[in-house]
Each structure stands twice: as structure tokens, then as C-alpha cells.
C-alpha positions in Angstrom: 0.3 0.3 0.1 1.4 3.0 -1.0 0.5 6.1 1.5 1.1 9.9 1.0 3.5 11.9 3.3 -0.1 13.4 4.9 -1.0 9.9 5.6 2.0 8.8 7.5 1.7 12.3 9.4 -1.6 11.7 10.2 -0.7 7.7 11.3 2.5 9.1 13.5 0.2 11.1 15.1 -2.1 8.9 15.9 0.5 6.3 17.5 2.0 9.1 19.0 -1.7 9.9 20.9 -2.3 6.0 21.4 1.0 5.6 23.4 0.2 9.1 25.3 -3.2 7.7 26.4 -1.9 4.6 27.4 1.2 5.6 29.4 -1.1 8.0 31.2 -3.6 5.5 32.0 -1.4 2.9 33.2 1.1 5.2 34.8 1.0 5.2 39.0 0.2 9.2 40.0 1.7 8.1 43.5 4.5 6.9 42.2 7.7 7.9 44.1 5.6 9.1 47.2 6.3 7.9 50.5 3.6 6.2 52.9 2.9 8.8 56.0 3.5 7.1 59.9 0.0 6.7 60.4 -0.2 4.4 57.0 2.4 2.4 58.0 0.7 1.9 61.4 -2.6 1.2 60.3 -0.9 -1.5 57.3 1.0 -3.0 59.8 -1.9 -3.7 62.7 -3.6 -5.2 59.8 -0.9 -7.2 58.3 0.2 -9.5 61.9 1.0 -12.5 59.3 -1.7 -14.4 59.9 -3.9 -15.8 56.5 -7.0 -14.1 56.3 -9.3 -15.7 54.1 -12.6 -14.2 52.2 -15.6 -14.0 54.0 -18.8 -14.5 51.4 -21.7 -12.2 52.0 -24.2 -14.8 53.1 -21.4 -15.6 55.7 -21.1 -12.1 56.7 -24.8 -11.6 57.0 -25.2 -14.8 59.2 -22.7 -13.4 61.7 -23.7 -10.2 61.6 -27.8 -11.2 62.4 -26.9 -13.4 64.9 
């Protein structure tokens, strides 16, 4: 397929725009930031090493209604 210079410019522009959009969507806005002491304490409190399992909605209702 033969493409004109104008077509190639449009293709490059679209590719660049798609790449920039994908990078923006997948980027982490908090990258490089550190957690506060308070947040660290909370995380440590809830990560006591015990394996936790997920509780189904049905089980949770049963626990809360009895």
C-alpha cells in the first residue's frame, strides 16, 4: 500500500496519541511518594502475618444477624 506523506503524518500522530494515552492510563500517580507514619502503623496492624480468608456475603450476613 502506498501512503502519502500526509497519511504517514496522521498515522504517526495517532500512534503517538495512543501511546501517550496508554501511558497516562497505566501510570501510577503516587509513584515515588512515601507512606505516612500513620499509614504505616495501620498497615502493620492489619498485616500481622495471619492468613486471612475472604468471607462471602452470605457468611457475613449470618454473622451480623445472629
